[in-house]
C-alpha positions as CSV (number, residue, x, y, z in Angstrom):
1,X,106.8,86.3,185.2
2,X,104.5,83.9,183.4
3,X,101.2,84.7,181.8
4,X,97.8,83.1,181.7
5,X,95.3,84.3,179.2
6,X,92.9,86.8,180.8
7,X,94.9,87.0,184.0
8,X,96.9,90.2,184.7
9,X,97.4,92.9,187.3
10,X,97.6,95.8,184.9
11,X,99.7,97.1,182.1
12,X,103.0,98.8,181.2
13,X,102.8,102.2,179.5
14,X,104.9,103.4,176.6
15,X,107.3,105.2,178.9
16,X,107.7,102.0,181.0
17,X,105.3,103.1,183.8
18,X,103.4,100.3,185.5
19,X,99.7,100.8,185.8
20,X,98.1,98.4,188.3
21,X,94.4,97.5,188.4
22,X,94.6,96.2,191.9
23,X,97.8,97.1,193.8
24,X,97.1,95.0,196.9
25,X,96.4,91.9,194.8
26,X,99.6,92.4,192.8
27,X,101.7,92.6,196.0
28,X,99.9,89.6,197.5
29,X,100.8,87.7,194.3
30,X,104.4,88.8,194.4
31,X,104.8,88.0,198.1
32,X,103.6,84.4,197.8
33,X,106.1,82.1,199.3
34,X,106.8,78.3,199.2
35,X,107.3,78.7,203.0
36,X,103.6,79.4,203.4
37,X,103.1,75.8,202.3
38,X,103.7,73.3,205.2
39,X,104.6,70.6,202.7
40,X,107.2,72.8,201.0
41,X,108.8,73.6,204.4
42,X,109.9,70.0,204.9
43,X,110.3,69.0,201.3
44,X,113.8,67.9,200.2
45,X,113.0,69.1,196.7
46,X,112.5,72.7,197.7
47,X,116.0,73.9,197.0
48,X,115.6,72.8,193.4
49,X,112.0,73.7,192.6
50,X,112.0,76.9,194.7
51,X,108.3,76.5,195.2
52,X,107.4,76.4,191.6
53,X,105.1,78.8,189.7
54,X,104.1,82.0,191.4
55,X,100.7,81.9,189.7
56,X,99.9,78.3,190.8
57,X,101.0,79.2,194.3
58,X,98.8,82.3,194.3
59,X,95.8,80.3,193.2
60,X,96.5,77.4,195.6
61,X,99.1,77.9,198.3
62,X,99.2,74.1,198.9
63,X,100.1,73.2,195.3
64,X,103.2,71.0,194.8
65,X,104.8,71.3,191.3
66,X,107.9,69.3,192.3
67,X,105.9,66.0,192.4
68,X,103.9,66.4,189.2
69,X,105.8,68.6,186.7
70,X,104.9,67.5,183.1
71,X,103.9,64.0,184.4
72,X,107.5,63.0,185.2
73,X,109.1,62.1,188.5
74,X,111.2,65.0,189.9
75,X,114.4,63.0,189.8
76,X,113.7,62.1,186.1
77,X,113.5,65.8,185.4
78,X,116.9,66.3,187.1
79,X,118.4,63.5,185.0
80,X,117.1,65.0,181.8
81,X,118.5,68.4,182.7
82,X,122.0,66.8,183.4
83,X,121.8,64.8,180.2
84,X,120.9,68.0,178.3
85,X,123.8,69.8,179.8
86,X,126.2,67.0,178.8
87,X,124.9,66.9,175.3
88,X,125.3,70.6,174.9
89,X,128.8,70.4,176.3
90,X,127.9,72.6,179.2
91,X,129.3,69.9,181.6
92,X,132.5,68.0,180.9
93,X,132.5,65.7,183.8
94,X,129.9,64.7,186.3
95,X,130.8,63.4,189.8
96,X,128.0,62.1,191.9
97,X,128.8,61.7,195.6
């Protein structure tokens, strides 16, 4: 789970017990789904982005991170990931159909 300064639902005690400040908001946050966003339901990028950041979706259920992640086109990001995998020898051969 990501973190944003000043944004939290509680804390974890020394024994690992979860202490929630607002249980209903925590479960609302955890149950956010890309399928609640009409644009995501029909987006061909959904299988790759999986709806993006939970926190962004919690704050705005209509947010689309696939179109504007770090100012690059989604397909450029995929190309960079593939290039990175090739450079790190994680992929030996790439066949694009």
